[in-house]
N, C-alpha and C positions, 0 to 999 in steps of 0.2 A: 398029433396032427389034427384030430377031431377037436381037441380043446382050443387050438389056435383058430380054426374056422368058426367055432362057437363064439369065441370072444370077438372075432372080427364081425360076425353077423350081428351080435348085440350092439357093437359100436356103430355099425352102419345104420341099423334100425333106429338107434337113439338119435343119431345126427339127422336122420330123415324126419323124425317126429319134431325136432326143434326147428328145422327149416320150414316145415309146413305150418307150424304154429306161429311163426313170426309174420306170416302173410295175413293171418286172420286178424280182424279188428272186432272189438266188443260191440261197437256201434253197428257194424255190418251184420254181425250175428243177431243182435236184437231186432234189426230191421227185417232180416230173413224170417225170424220166428214170428214177428207180428204179421208179415205177409202170409205166411203159412196158416196162421190162426184165422186170418180174415178169409182166406180161400176156403178153409174148412167150415167156417160159419156160413158162408154163401152156399156151399154145397149142401149143408144140412138143412138150411131153411129154404133153399130154392126148390128142392124136390120134396113135395109134401104128399106124394102118392105112397100109400102103404100097400105092399104086395104081400099076399099070403105065401108063406114058405111051405112047400109040400115035402120037405125032407123028413125022413123017418129018424 
């Protein structure tokens, strides 16, 4: 019985991964990464204040 549930679980997870993967597009992924990189650059250059860290 455990073996049957294990096989069924693997089959369901495998189908789930393929169904999610079909919706993603390479161009959408590249656009998202470019947007995140742009936001990161804006945050790193926008805040030019350096604060002393008092942690030991």
